[in-house]
All heavy atoms as an XYZ file, in Angstrom:
769
protein
N       0.799     -1.202      0.000
C       0.000      0.000      0.000
C       0.842      1.267      0.000
O       0.339      2.322     -0.308
C      -0.913      0.020      1.224
C      -2.049     -0.941      1.120
C      -2.934     -0.945      2.325
N      -2.903      0.250      3.115
C      -3.890      0.650      3.866
N      -4.993     -0.062      3.933
N      -3.789      1.729      4.588
N       2.105      1.186      0.396
C       2.926      2.397      0.417
C       3.434      2.718     -0.986
O       3.543      1.853     -1.832
C       4.137      2.248      1.358
O       4.953      1.190      0.889
C       3.699      1.986      2.776
N       3.732      3.964     -1.173
C       4.276      4.414     -2.447
C       5.659      3.802     -2.647
O       6.419      3.618     -1.699
C       4.364      5.934     -2.442
O       5.086      6.391     -3.555
N       5.983      3.508     -3.887
C       7.293      2.920     -4.170
C       8.414      3.919     -3.961
O       9.566      3.542     -3.859
C       7.318      2.389     -5.606
C       6.427      1.199     -5.807
C       6.528      0.674     -7.209
C       5.611     -0.521     -7.360
N       5.716     -1.121     -8.670
N       8.088      5.181     -3.876
C       9.093      6.223     -3.697
C       9.367      6.480     -2.213
O      10.491      6.783     -1.834
C       8.636      7.529     -4.390
C       9.610      8.653     -4.149
C       8.456      7.294     -5.866
N       8.367      6.333     -1.357
C       8.496      6.717      0.049
C       9.556      5.926      0.807
O      10.375      6.501      1.513
C       7.157      6.568      0.777
C       6.173      7.661      0.395
O       6.622      8.674     -0.152
O       4.980      7.479      0.651
N       9.559      4.612      0.669
C      10.475      3.794      1.455
C      11.939      4.029      1.071
O      12.766      4.257      1.957
C      10.093      2.309      1.349
O       8.717      2.177      1.712
C      10.933      1.466      2.271
N      12.322      4.001     -0.207
C      13.726      4.306     -0.543
C      14.105      5.745     -0.169
O      15.239      5.994      0.259
C      13.804      4.103     -2.050
C      12.656      3.254     -2.397
C      11.592      3.548     -1.389
N      13.175      6.674     -0.315
C      13.467      8.062      0.057
C      13.741      8.171      1.551
O      14.651      8.885      1.972
C      12.314      8.975     -0.339
N      12.970      7.447      2.363
C      13.190      7.460      3.805
C      14.533      6.836      4.150
O      15.252      7.332      5.024
C      12.047      6.734      4.519
C      12.021      6.818      6.031
C      11.895      8.268      6.494
C      10.884      5.985      6.587
N      14.901      5.766      3.479
C      16.193      5.127      3.716
C      17.351      6.061      3.359
O      18.290      6.240      4.138
C      16.292      3.828      2.910
C      17.616      3.078      3.018
C      17.810      2.557      4.432
C      17.662      1.949      2.024
N      17.265      6.682      2.189
C      18.312      7.627      1.766
C      18.404      8.798      2.738
O      19.487      9.218      3.135
C      18.031      8.128      0.335
C      18.228      6.989     -0.663
C      18.912      9.319     -0.025
C      17.698      7.287     -2.046
N      17.255      9.298      3.150
C      17.228     10.434      4.063
C      17.865     10.070      5.400
O      18.616     10.842      5.958
C      15.787     10.904      4.252
C      15.650     12.179      4.991
C      15.680     11.991      6.489
O      15.334     10.946      7.008
N      16.122     12.994      7.185
N      17.580      8.877      5.914
C      18.150      8.477      7.196
C      19.656      8.276      7.114
O      20.380      8.585      8.058
C      17.455      7.218      7.723
C      16.117      7.536      8.331
O      15.943      8.563      8.956
N      15.157      6.658      8.130
N      20.146      7.785      5.988
C      21.596      7.665      5.798
C      22.228      9.059      5.780
O      23.251      9.309      6.437
C      21.919      6.881      4.503
C      23.390      6.986      4.148
C      21.503      5.420      4.655
N      21.626      9.991      5.044
C      22.142     11.371      5.017
C      22.079     12.016      6.399
O      22.981     12.772      6.784
C      21.347     12.207      4.016
C      21.557     11.893      2.545
C      20.587     12.680      1.687
C      22.988     12.183      2.139
N      21.029     11.703      7.141
C      20.868     12.219      8.505
C      22.034     11.759      9.382
O      22.642     12.558     10.102
C      19.535     11.691      9.039
C      18.906     12.508     10.118
C      18.634     13.843      9.941
C      18.553     11.916     11.313
C      18.016     14.584     10.928
C      17.941     12.642     12.310
C      17.672     13.979     12.113
N      22.379     10.480      9.301
C      23.495      9.943     10.089
C      24.821     10.561      9.661
O      25.657     10.897     10.506
C      23.546      8.425      9.959
S      22.191      7.579     10.766
N      25.015     10.723      8.360
C      26.246     11.344      7.859
C      26.366     12.774      8.386
O      27.441     13.206      8.818
C      26.288     11.310      6.312
C      27.385     12.214      5.762
C      26.466      9.883      5.822
N      25.269     13.521      8.373
C      25.301     14.898      8.871
C      25.589     14.952     10.367
O      26.296     15.849     10.830
C      23.987     15.609      8.555
S      23.869     16.134      6.850
N      25.056     14.003     11.130
C      25.364     13.981     12.558
C      26.840     13.706     12.797
O      27.463     14.312     13.672
C      24.503     12.954     13.296
C      23.237     13.527     13.824
C      22.023     13.195     13.250
C      23.248     14.422     14.881
C      20.844     13.730     13.729
C      22.071     14.962     15.363
C      20.872     14.619     14.783
N      27.429     12.807     12.025
C      28.868     12.549     12.147
C      29.658     13.800     11.763
O      30.622     14.175     12.438
C      29.279     11.333     11.288
C      30.789     11.210     11.194
C      28.673     10.056     11.848
N      29.240     14.462     10.690
C      29.912     15.700     10.280
C      29.780     16.789     11.342
O      30.737     17.541     11.590
C      29.351     16.196      8.948
C      29.759     15.424      7.710
C      29.021     15.953      6.491
C      31.260     15.474      7.513
N      28.626     16.875     11.978
C      28.437     17.865     13.035
C      29.352     17.560     14.222
O      29.972     18.457     14.784
C      26.975     17.892     13.464
S      26.567     19.268     14.552
N      29.432     16.288     14.593
C      30.327     15.889     15.680
C      31.778     16.248     15.336
O      32.494     16.822     16.156
C      30.196     14.385     15.935
C      31.194     13.863     16.925
C      30.993     14.049     18.291
C      32.338     13.200     16.514
C      31.913     13.585     19.209
C      33.258     12.735     17.424
C      33.046     12.921     18.775
O      33.963     12.474     19.682
N      32.184     15.924     14.115
C      33.558     16.238     13.696
C      33.790     17.741     13.643
O      34.873     18.219     13.993
C      33.847     15.607     12.334
C      33.937     14.083     12.315
C      34.089     13.588     10.886
C      35.076     13.596     13.183
N      32.792     18.496     13.195
C      32.941     19.949     13.114
C      33.172     20.547     14.494
O      33.972     21.471     14.659
C      31.703     20.570     12.470
N      32.482     20.002     15.500
C      32.652     20.519     16.857
C      33.968     20.038     17.465
O      34.736     20.808     18.030
C      31.447     20.119     17.741
C      31.700     20.450     19.197
C      30.188     20.808     17.242
N      34.247     18.735     17.360
C      35.436     18.155     17.996
C      36.729     18.627     17.342
O      37.740     18.810     18.020
C      35.377     16.631     17.960
C      34.264     16.032     18.776
C      34.354     16.373     20.234
N      35.438     15.660     20.850
C      35.849     15.847     22.072
N      35.252     16.712     22.837
N      36.856     15.169     22.555
N      36.724     18.783     16.019
C      37.942     19.178     15.311
C      38.016     20.679     15.065
O      38.929     21.147     14.384
C      38.036     18.425     13.975
C      38.070     16.893     14.079
C      38.100     16.273     12.697
C      39.252     16.431     14.916
N      37.044     21.414     15.622
C      37.012     22.871     15.539
C      37.118     23.367     14.098
O      38.040     24.089     13.731
C      38.135     23.483     16.405
C      37.897     24.950     16.679
O      36.728     25.377     16.631
O      38.880     25.667     16.939
N      36.138     22.942     13.269
C      36.105     23.371     11.883
C      35.643     24.812     11.742
O      35.696     25.382     10.671
C      35.172     22.484     11.080
C      35.709     21.113     10.823
C      36.945     20.636     11.152
C      35.030     20.037     10.198
N      37.057     19.336     10.768
C      35.909     18.939     10.179
C      33.772     19.888      9.657
C      35.556     17.719      9.632
C      33.422     18.673      9.110
C      34.312     17.605      9.092
N      35.176     25.386     12.800
C      34.712     26.761     12.755
C      33.206     26.856     12.891
O      32.465     25.896     12.676
N      32.785     28.033     13.251
C      31.379     28.286     13.527
C      30.516     28.101     12.280
O      29.470     27.474     12.327
C      31.222     29.698     14.090
C      29.804     30.080     14.389
C      29.171     29.603     15.530
C      29.092     30.921     13.542
C      27.866     29.946     15.812
C      27.783     31.277     13.814
C      27.182     30.787     14.952
O      25.885     31.117     15.234
N      30.963     28.631     11.140
C      30.169     28.583      9.913
C      29.932     27.147      9.463
O      28.802     26.778      9.106
C      30.860     29.384      8.796
O      31.089     30.707      9.259
C      30.019     29.416      7.545
N      30.970     26.325      9.478
C      30.817     24.923      9.061
C      29.856     24.187      9.985
O      29.014     23.416      9.531
C      32.177     24.229      9.051
N      29.959     24.439     11.281
C      29.081     23.782     12.241
C      27.629     24.198     12.029
O      26.727     23.360     12.055
C      29.529     24.100     13.680
O      30.914     23.764     13.819
C      28.723     23.330     14.697
N      27.393     25.469     11.802
C      26.032     25.957     11.580
C      25.464     25.403     10.276
O      24.291     25.013     10.216
C      25.993     27.504     11.591
C      24.678     28.030     11.073
C      26.249     28.017     12.988
N      26.270     25.323      9.228
C      25.794     24.767      7.958
C      25.402     23.295      8.098
O      24.367     22.867      7.561
C      26.854     24.939      6.872
C      27.061     26.367      6.373
C      28.216     26.427      5.380
C      25.787     26.898      5.746
N      26.201     22.535      8.828
C      25.855     21.123      9.047
C      24.592     21.024      9.904
O      23.713     20.191      9.646
C      27.035     20.364      9.684
C      26.624     18.963     10.068
C      28.216     20.319      8.738
N      24.465     21.879     10.913
C      23.267     21.866     11.755
C      22.025     22.244     10.948
O      20.951     21.664     11.144
C      23.442     22.814     12.936
N      22.150     23.176     10.022
C      21.028     23.528      9.147
C      20.643     22.366      8.244
O      19.450     22.108      8.027
C      21.370     24.759      8.302
C      21.338     26.097      9.035
C      21.875     27.209      8.139
C      19.940     26.419      9.495
N      21.633     21.651      7.738
C      21.345     20.467      6.920
C      20.588     19.422      7.742
O      19.640     18.797      7.246
C      22.638     19.872      6.368
N      20.969     19.251      8.999
C      20.260     18.315      9.881
C      18.813     18.767     10.061
O      17.891     17.952     10.030
C      20.981     18.191     11.238
C      22.304     17.448     11.054
C      20.113     17.481     12.267
C      23.188     17.452     12.287
N      18.594     20.052     10.236
C      17.241     20.571     10.385
C      16.376     20.326      9.155
O      15.226     19.918      9.251
N      16.948     20.561      7.967
C      16.199     20.310      6.739
C      15.892     18.825      6.570
O      14.800     18.441      6.165
C      16.962     20.824      5.513
C      16.981     22.318      5.414
C      18.166     22.991      5.243
C      15.809     23.052      5.484
C      18.196     24.372      5.143
C      15.822     24.436      5.388
C      17.022     25.094      5.223
N      16.872     17.981      6.894
C      16.653     16.539      6.779
C      15.621     16.060      7.788
O      14.846     15.139      7.506
C      17.969     15.786      6.964
C      18.952     15.899      5.802
C      20.290     15.279      6.183
C      18.391     15.249      4.557
N      15.591     16.673      8.961
C      14.590     16.279      9.969
C      13.182     16.600      9.461
O      12.269     15.784      9.613
C      14.853     16.982     11.294
C      13.832     16.618     12.332
C      13.884     15.391     12.972
C      12.794     17.477     12.655
C      12.932     15.030     13.904
C      11.837     17.131     13.586
C      11.921     15.906     14.214
O      10.979     15.549     15.132
N      13.015     17.751      8.856
C      11.695     18.114      8.321
C      11.286     17.165      7.198
O      10.131     16.743      7.113
C      11.719     19.551      7.822
N      12.240     16.791      6.357
C      11.966     15.863      5.267
C      11.604     14.496      5.842
O      10.659     13.854      5.384
C      13.183     15.793      4.367
C      13.051     14.923      3.147
C      11.908     14.633      2.471
C      14.105     14.261      2.468
N      12.188     13.820      1.400
C      13.529     13.570      1.367
C      15.479     14.167      2.650
C      14.285     12.814      0.482
C      16.218     13.416      1.760
C      15.637     12.754      0.699
N      12.332     14.054      6.850
C      12.062     12.773      7.495
C      10.658     12.745      8.072
O       9.932     11.762      7.927
C      13.098     12.517      8.589
C      12.940     11.162      9.235
O      12.154     10.337      8.815
N      13.701     10.941     10.273
N      10.263     13.812      8.722
C       8.946     13.874      9.339
C       7.849     13.745      8.288
O       6.887     12.995      8.477
C       8.787     15.185     10.117
O       9.831     15.273     11.085
C       7.463     15.262     10.822
N       7.988     14.449      7.184
C       6.936     14.395      6.159
C       6.851     13.018      5.507
O       5.745     12.498      5.283
C       7.156     15.477      5.110
O       8.344     15.243      4.388
N       7.978     12.403      5.223
C       7.948     11.073      4.608
C       7.415     10.043      5.594
O       6.600      9.190      5.235
C       9.349     10.675      4.106
C       9.768     11.567      2.944
C       9.371      9.217      3.669
C      11.184     11.349      2.485
N       7.859     10.112      6.853
C       7.398      9.150      7.855
C       5.893      9.276      8.088
O       5.193      8.271      8.232
C       8.169      9.349      9.155
N       5.391     10.499      8.131
C       3.940     10.683      8.301
C       3.172     10.148      7.092
O       2.087      9.579      7.236
C       3.610     12.153      8.529
C       3.957     12.623      9.918
C       3.608     14.090     10.083
N       4.153     14.599     11.313
C       3.498     14.604     12.462
N       2.286     14.134     12.531
N       4.067     15.081     13.544
N       3.722     10.314      5.914
C       3.077      9.787      4.714
C       2.999      8.266      4.771
O       1.943      7.677      4.496
C       3.851     10.228      3.472
O       3.376      9.584      2.335
N       4.094      7.629      5.130
C       4.105      6.169      5.248
C       3.161      5.727      6.356
O       2.413      4.760      6.208
C       5.539      5.658      5.478
C       6.379      5.853      4.217
C       5.534      4.181      5.884
C       7.837      5.513      4.385
N       3.183      6.439      7.484
C       2.308      6.092      8.610
C       0.839      6.173      8.202
O       0.043      5.290      8.543
C       2.594      7.047      9.770
C       1.753      6.868     10.967
S       2.469      5.644     12.015
C       1.440      5.839     13.426
N       0.466      7.208      7.462
C      -0.939      7.346      7.065
C      -1.340      6.275      6.051
O      -2.495      5.859      6.017
C      -1.204      8.736      6.505
O      -0.572      8.901      5.266
N      -0.408      5.826      5.242
C      -0.720      4.790      4.263
C      -0.820      3.405      4.907
O      -1.587      2.564      4.456
C       0.319      4.766      3.153
C       0.279      5.996      2.278
C       1.426      6.048      1.303
O       2.233      5.137      1.217
N       1.518      7.145      0.567
N      -0.040      3.165      5.958
C      -0.029      1.851      6.605
C      -1.131      1.676      7.646
O      -1.541      0.558      7.928
C       1.331      1.601      7.271
C       2.511      1.408      6.336
C       3.785      1.278      7.139
C       2.312      0.185      5.458
N      -1.586      2.755      8.221
C      -2.566      2.644      9.304
C      -3.977      2.453      8.758
O      -4.316      2.971      7.690
C      -2.511      3.884     10.194
O      -2.824      5.031      9.453
N      -4.817      1.717      9.505
C      -6.217      1.561      9.078
C      -6.941      2.906      9.144
O      -6.659      3.732     10.014
C      -6.801      0.578     10.084
C      -5.762      0.282     11.077
C      -4.508      0.973     10.704
N      -7.867      3.113      8.238
C      -8.519      4.423      8.134
C      -9.303      4.800      9.389
O      -9.368      5.980      9.732
C      -9.436      4.469      6.915
O     -10.437      3.481      7.012
N      -9.855      3.837     10.112
C     -10.629      4.179     11.308
C      -9.749      4.496     12.508
O     -10.205      5.071     13.485
C     -11.619      3.060     11.646
C     -10.933      1.727     11.919
O      -9.848      1.498     11.351
O     -11.494      0.928     12.698
N      -8.462      4.152     12.461
C      -7.535      4.425     13.572
C      -6.448      5.435     13.208
O      -5.539      5.689     13.978
C      -6.842      3.122     14.011
C      -7.776      2.077     14.547
C      -8.278      2.489     15.893
C      -9.161      1.388     16.467
N      -9.747      1.796     17.716
N      -6.561      6.038     12.046
C      -5.507      6.918     11.539
C      -5.240      8.115     12.456
O      -4.098      8.440     12.754
C      -5.868      7.391     10.138
C      -4.728      8.077      9.436
C      -4.963      8.209      7.964
N      -4.873      6.869      7.376
C      -5.565      6.478      6.318
N      -6.388      7.308      5.722
N      -5.429      5.276      5.831
N      -6.294      8.754     12.950
C      -6.131      9.947     13.794
C      -5.437      9.589     15.107
O      -4.509     10.274     15.542
C      -7.500     10.610     14.056
C      -7.372     11.755     15.033
C      -8.104     11.099     12.756
N      -5.858      8.495     15.725
C      -5.255      8.086     16.991
C      -3.782      7.722     16.816
O      -2.929      8.089     17.629
C      -5.999      6.887     17.600
C      -7.390      7.209     18.089
C      -8.448      7.020     17.020
O      -8.086      6.800     15.843
O      -9.629      7.114     17.360
N      -3.467      7.013     15.733
C      -2.086      6.618     15.501
C      -1.191      7.807     15.162
O      -0.026      7.850     15.562
C      -2.021      5.556     14.405
C      -2.608      4.200     14.789
C      -2.670      3.279     13.588
C      -1.814      3.563     15.913
N      -1.741      8.784     14.445
C      -0.941      9.986     14.158
C      -0.676     10.778     15.434
O       0.402     11.337     15.612
C      -1.651     10.858     13.121
C      -1.690     10.229     11.748
S      -0.065      9.855     11.101
C       0.150     11.202     10.016
N      -1.650     10.823     16.336
C      -1.439     11.473     17.627
C      -0.371     10.766     18.444
O       0.486     11.400     19.067
N      -0.406      9.440     18.438
C       0.611      8.659     19.148
C       1.987      8.891     18.529
O       2.981      9.063     19.242
C       0.242      7.180     19.098
C       1.119      6.223     19.881
C       1.004      6.505     21.376
C       0.745      4.791     19.580
N       2.037      8.938     17.195
C       3.289      9.200     16.493
C       3.854     10.567     16.884
O       5.039     10.705     17.174
C       3.056      9.130     14.979
C       4.273      9.471     14.158
C       5.272      8.534     13.954
C       4.419     10.728     13.590
C       6.384      8.838     13.216
C       5.525     11.044     12.845
C       6.509     10.092     12.648
O       7.610     10.414     11.918
N       2.999     11.580     16.920
C       3.441     12.925     17.301
C       3.943     12.964     18.734
O       4.946     13.616     19.031
C       2.302     13.932     17.126
O       1.983     14.075     15.783
N       3.242     12.258     19.626
C       3.669     12.224     21.026
C       5.071     11.650     21.156
O       5.932     12.227     21.827
C       2.681     11.377     21.860
O       1.390     11.968     21.768
C       3.113     11.299     23.305
N       5.321     10.524     20.484
C       6.641      9.916     20.590
C       7.704     10.702     19.846
O       8.876     10.673     20.215
C       6.593      8.453     20.136
C       6.078      7.549     21.205
C       4.768      7.102     21.172
C       6.878      7.186     22.267
C       4.271      6.291     22.169
C       6.402      6.380     23.277
C       5.091      5.917     23.232
N       7.316     11.444     18.816
C       8.274     12.314     18.124
C       8.793     13.382     19.082
O       9.999     13.582     19.218
C       7.623     12.978     16.900
O       7.208     11.968     15.993
C       8.576     13.923     16.213
N       7.869     14.067     19.768
C       8.292     15.130     20.678
C       8.943     14.572     21.937
O       9.839     15.204     22.508
C       7.114     16.049     21.012
C       6.696     16.851     19.802
C       5.466     16.652     19.195
C       7.557     17.777     19.232
C       5.099     17.359     18.067
C       7.207     18.492     18.099
C       5.982     18.280     17.524
O       5.625     18.975     16.406
N       8.544     13.402     22.358
C       9.205     12.753     23.488
C      10.654     12.424     23.123
O      11.565     12.601     23.940
C       8.443     11.488     23.886
C       8.962     10.745     25.102
C       8.848     11.625     26.353
C       8.198      9.447     25.290
N      10.866     11.968     21.899
C      12.224     11.685     21.424
C      13.093     12.928     21.399
O      14.271     12.896     21.769
N      12.518     14.045     20.973
C      13.264     15.299     20.960
C      13.638     15.706     22.381
O      14.768     16.133     22.644
C      12.438     16.402     20.266
C      12.292     16.100     18.781
C      13.076     17.776     20.468
C      11.297     16.989     18.068
N      12.710     15.543     23.317
C      12.984     15.898     24.713
C      14.076     15.011     25.306
O      14.969     15.497     26.013
C      11.703     15.786     25.539
N      14.042     13.723     25.003
C      15.062     12.806     25.525
C      16.427     13.136     24.937
O      17.439     13.165     25.655
C      14.668     11.338     25.243
C      15.823     10.396     25.513
C      13.463     10.947     26.076
N      16.481     13.416     23.628
C      17.758     13.792     23.011
C      18.315     15.073     23.614
O      19.519     15.187     23.851
C      17.591     13.952     21.503
S      17.369     12.390     20.649
N      17.450     16.035     23.883
C      17.893     17.280     24.521
C      18.425     17.022     25.918
O      19.454     17.576     26.312
C      16.727     18.290     24.565
O      16.243     18.497     23.237
C      17.161     19.601     25.165
N      17.759     16.170     26.659
C      18.212     15.823     28.009
C      19.574     15.138     27.964
O      20.478     15.483     28.733
C      17.184     14.926     28.696
C      17.567     14.431     30.089
C      17.624     15.596     31.063
C      16.585     13.376     30.555
N      19.747     14.178     27.063
C      21.024     13.471     26.948
C      22.133     14.442     26.558
O      23.232     14.411     27.132
C      20.910     12.310     25.934
C      22.276     11.750     25.577
C      20.007     11.216     26.481
N      21.863     15.326     25.613
C      22.863     16.307     25.202
C      23.247     17.216     26.369
O      24.422     17.514     26.578
C      22.347     17.135     24.032
C      23.297     18.215     23.509
C      24.561     17.596     22.964
C      22.615     19.056     22.467
N      22.262     17.649     27.146
C      22.538     18.508     28.291
C      23.397     17.789     29.324
O      24.362     18.361     29.844
C      21.212     18.966     28.941
O      20.432     19.635     27.953
C      21.468     19.900     30.117
N      23.087     16.538     29.607
C      23.872     15.765     30.575
C      25.299     15.572     30.060
O      26.271     15.717     30.809
C      23.197     14.403     30.850
C      24.110     13.472     31.617
C      21.895     14.609     31.621
N      25.448     15.275     28.768
C      26.781     15.096     28.201
C      27.584     16.393     28.230
O      28.775     16.375     28.508
C      26.685     14.571     26.767
C      26.239     13.124     26.625
C      26.063     12.790     25.140
C      27.232     12.180     27.271
N      26.922     17.521     27.962
C      27.620     18.798     28.010
C      28.096     19.115     29.412
O      29.200     19.612     29.604
C      26.718     19.914     27.490
C      26.576     19.926     26.000
C      25.631     21.024     25.534
O      24.823     21.541     26.284
N      25.756     21.387     24.266
N      27.269     18.852     30.386
C      27.660     19.131     31.768
C      28.800     18.220     32.204
O      29.704     18.635     32.912
C      26.459     18.983     32.698
C      25.320     19.909     32.372
C      25.111     20.873     33.471
C      23.864     21.678     33.138
N      24.126     23.060     33.031
N      28.735     16.940     31.791
C      29.769     15.974     32.177
C      31.098     16.217     31.499
O      32.150     15.950     32.059
N      31.074     16.751     30.287
C      32.305     16.987     29.538
C      32.775     18.433     29.614
O      33.774     18.799     29.003
C      32.099     16.615     28.063
S      31.744     14.889     27.801
N      32.044     19.265     30.358
C      32.360     20.691     30.483
C      32.450     21.373     29.115
O      33.362     22.120     28.852
C      33.651     20.908     31.273
C      33.507     20.493     32.711
O      32.431     20.629     33.293
N      34.556     19.956     33.281
N      31.472     21.086     28.247
C      31.415     21.703     26.921
C      30.440     22.869     27.006
O      29.364     22.748     27.554
C      30.913     20.701     25.854
C      31.873     19.527     25.756
C      30.754     21.378     24.498
C      31.375     18.417     24.868
N      30.800     23.961     26.397
C      29.883     25.106     26.314
C      29.872     25.862     27.536
O      29.478     26.365     28.355
């Protein structure tokens, strides 16, 4: 039932997402400069928005029509919960490593 384009696009996007995170880590650790770090962070932001739209499209195609609204709400809840957990982990790591 899913589009033939959605699944490969999501896979490619997730690979690019991981590459950008590695580049962001290297930009910070190897001190590539502020501009390079911001450009990589912007790329991560654009990829996150793309990931969200493709994932929601796949989710709406896979879910039964009578449960679609409830499942999209659950998906949104876990999306924002994931963002909160990542922020918490980053904050703990920054405090432990005396970064920033």
